[in-house]
C-alpha positions as CSV (number, residue, x, y, z in Angstrom):
1,X,59.5,28.8,-75.6
2,X,60.9,26.3,-73.1
3,X,63.2,27.2,-70.2
4,X,66.9,26.4,-70.8
5,X,67.8,23.3,-68.8
6,X,71.3,22.2,-67.8
7,X,72.9,19.7,-65.4
8,X,73.2,20.7,-61.8
9,X,74.0,19.1,-58.4
10,X,73.0,20.3,-55.0
11,X,74.1,19.0,-51.6
12,X,73.0,19.9,-48.1
13,X,72.6,18.2,-44.7
14,X,70.0,15.4,-44.8
15,X,68.8,16.3,-41.3
16,X,67.5,19.7,-42.6
17,X,64.8,18.2,-44.8
18,X,61.5,19.4,-43.3
19,X,58.0,19.5,-44.9
20,X,58.7,22.7,-47.0
21,X,62.0,21.3,-48.4
22,X,60.3,17.9,-49.0
23,X,57.6,19.6,-51.0
24,X,60.2,21.3,-53.3
25,X,62.2,18.0,-53.6
26,X,59.0,16.2,-54.6
27,X,58.5,18.9,-57.4
28,X,62.0,18.0,-58.6
29,X,61.0,14.3,-58.8
30,X,62.6,13.0,-55.5
31,X,60.6,10.2,-54.1
32,X,60.0,9.6,-50.4
33,X,58.6,6.6,-48.5
34,X,54.9,7.0,-48.1
35,X,53.9,9.3,-45.3
36,X,57.4,10.1,-44.2
37,X,60.5,12.3,-44.9
38,X,62.6,9.2,-45.5
39,X,64.0,9.1,-49.0
40,X,63.5,6.3,-51.5
41,X,67.0,6.0,-52.8
42,X,66.0,3.2,-55.2
43,X,62.5,4.3,-56.5
44,X,60.3,1.9,-58.4
45,X,59.9,4.4,-61.3
46,X,63.2,6.4,-61.4
47,X,63.4,9.5,-63.5
48,X,66.2,9.2,-66.1
49,X,67.5,12.7,-65.4
50,X,67.5,12.5,-61.6
51,X,69.9,10.9,-59.2
52,X,69.6,11.1,-55.4
53,X,72.0,9.7,-52.8
54,X,72.9,10.2,-49.2
55,X,76.5,9.9,-47.8
56,X,77.7,10.7,-44.3
57,X,74.6,12.7,-43.5
58,X,74.7,14.8,-46.7
59,X,71.9,14.7,-49.2
60,X,73.0,14.9,-52.9
61,X,70.7,15.5,-55.9
62,X,71.9,15.5,-59.5
63,X,69.4,16.7,-62.1
64,X,70.5,16.8,-65.7
65,X,67.3,18.8,-66.5
66,X,67.6,21.5,-63.9
67,X,66.0,24.9,-64.9
68,X,68.8,27.2,-65.8
69,X,71.2,24.7,-64.2
70,X,70.2,25.7,-60.7
71,X,67.5,25.0,-58.0
72,X,66.3,28.6,-57.5
73,X,63.3,27.9,-55.2
74,X,65.2,25.3,-53.2
75,X,68.3,27.5,-52.8
76,X,66.1,30.4,-51.7
77,X,64.4,28.3,-49.1
78,X,67.6,26.8,-47.8
79,X,69.0,30.4,-47.4
80,X,65.8,31.5,-45.7
81,X,66.1,28.6,-43.3
82,X,69.9,29.2,-42.7
83,X,70.8,25.8,-44.2
84,X,74.2,25.4,-45.8
85,X,74.5,24.0,-49.3
86,X,76.8,23.6,-52.3
87,X,75.4,23.7,-55.8
88,X,77.5,22.9,-58.9
89,X,76.1,23.8,-62.4
90,X,77.6,22.3,-65.5
91,X,78.2,24.3,-68.7
92,X,75.1,25.8,-70.4
93,X,75.0,27.3,-73.9
94,X,75.1,30.8,-72.6
95,X,76.9,30.6,-69.3
96,X,80.0,28.9,-67.9
97,X,79.8,26.3,-65.1
98,X,79.9,27.6,-61.5
99,X,79.7,26.5,-57.9
100,X,77.6,28.3,-55.4
101,X,78.4,27.9,-51.8
102,X,76.2,29.1,-49.0
103,X,77.1,29.0,-45.3
104,X,74.8,30.8,-42.8
105,X,76.4,33.1,-40.2
106,X,77.1,36.7,-39.4
107,X,77.7,37.6,-42.1
108,X,76.4,34.8,-44.2
109,X,78.8,33.4,-46.8
110,X,77.2,33.2,-50.3
111,X,79.8,32.9,-53.0
112,X,79.8,31.9,-56.7
113,X,83.0,30.2,-58.0
114,X,83.7,30.1,-61.7
115,X,84.6,26.6,-62.8
116,X,86.5,25.0,-65.7
117,X,84.0,23.3,-67.9
118,X,85.8,19.9,-68.0
119,X,87.5,19.5,-64.7
120,X,85.0,21.5,-62.6
121,X,88.0,23.1,-60.7
122,X,88.0,26.8,-59.9
123,X,89.2,29.0,-62.7
124,X,91.8,31.7,-62.3
125,X,92.4,34.5,-64.8
126,X,95.8,34.2,-66.3
127,X,95.5,37.9,-67.4
128,X,94.8,39.0,-63.9
129,X,97.7,37.0,-62.5
130,X,100.0,38.5,-65.0
131,X,98.7,42.0,-64.1
132,X,99.4,41.3,-60.4
133,X,102.9,40.1,-61.2
134,X,103.7,43.1,-63.4
135,X,102.5,45.8,-61.0
136,X,104.3,44.8,-57.9
137,X,108.0,44.3,-57.1
138,X,109.2,40.8,-57.0
139,X,109.2,39.1,-53.6
140,X,106.8,39.1,-50.8
141,X,104.6,42.0,-52.2
142,X,104.0,40.0,-55.3
143,X,103.1,36.9,-53.4
144,X,100.8,39.0,-51.1
145,X,99.0,40.5,-54.1
146,X,98.5,37.1,-55.7
147,X,97.3,35.6,-52.4
148,X,94.8,38.5,-51.9
149,X,93.5,38.0,-55.5
150,X,93.0,34.2,-54.9
151,X,91.4,34.7,-51.5
152,X,89.0,37.3,-52.9
153,X,88.0,35.1,-55.9
154,X,88.1,31.8,-54.0
155,X,87.6,32.4,-50.2
156,X,87.8,29.5,-47.9
157,X,84.7,28.1,-46.2
158,X,83.9,25.1,-44.0
159,X,82.9,21.9,-45.8
160,X,79.3,20.6,-45.4
161,X,80.7,17.6,-43.5
162,X,81.8,19.9,-40.7
163,X,78.2,21.2,-40.5
164,X,76.9,17.7,-40.2
165,X,79.5,16.6,-37.6
166,X,78.5,19.6,-35.4
167,X,74.9,18.5,-35.6
168,X,73.5,21.9,-36.6
């Protein structure tokens, strides 16, 4: 039986590509100029399910045939090397779309955000919001409970562009 495949996108700082990361990217089908870590953004024999681009120092890879809609080995290696990344998985038959955000630090930020399957925007539970509104008095307490719920579900984090600008 074959492994379920789904569309996924991963992005991380281009400067972090070393030989180990290059090896995993080669397994995904990414092509490099011979004998270097420089990407071939317009390969001679492109794979129909793979798109690669670089913008403002950030490497982007879209794979419509990603195993389980993720890049498990690559994500594990990026975490091991303390390299920040964002991964977005599209809807699969048995699981909803999600965004995984990893930022190294003490403590490291590793969070999964549920996403709407069409807009790929974060999803908020209407049931939970109604519960919060119903259990607290109207006014600042209500707003505080809702703010806490949203911050717990969707904590803020620095964008990858900040990481690239700081030259980490």
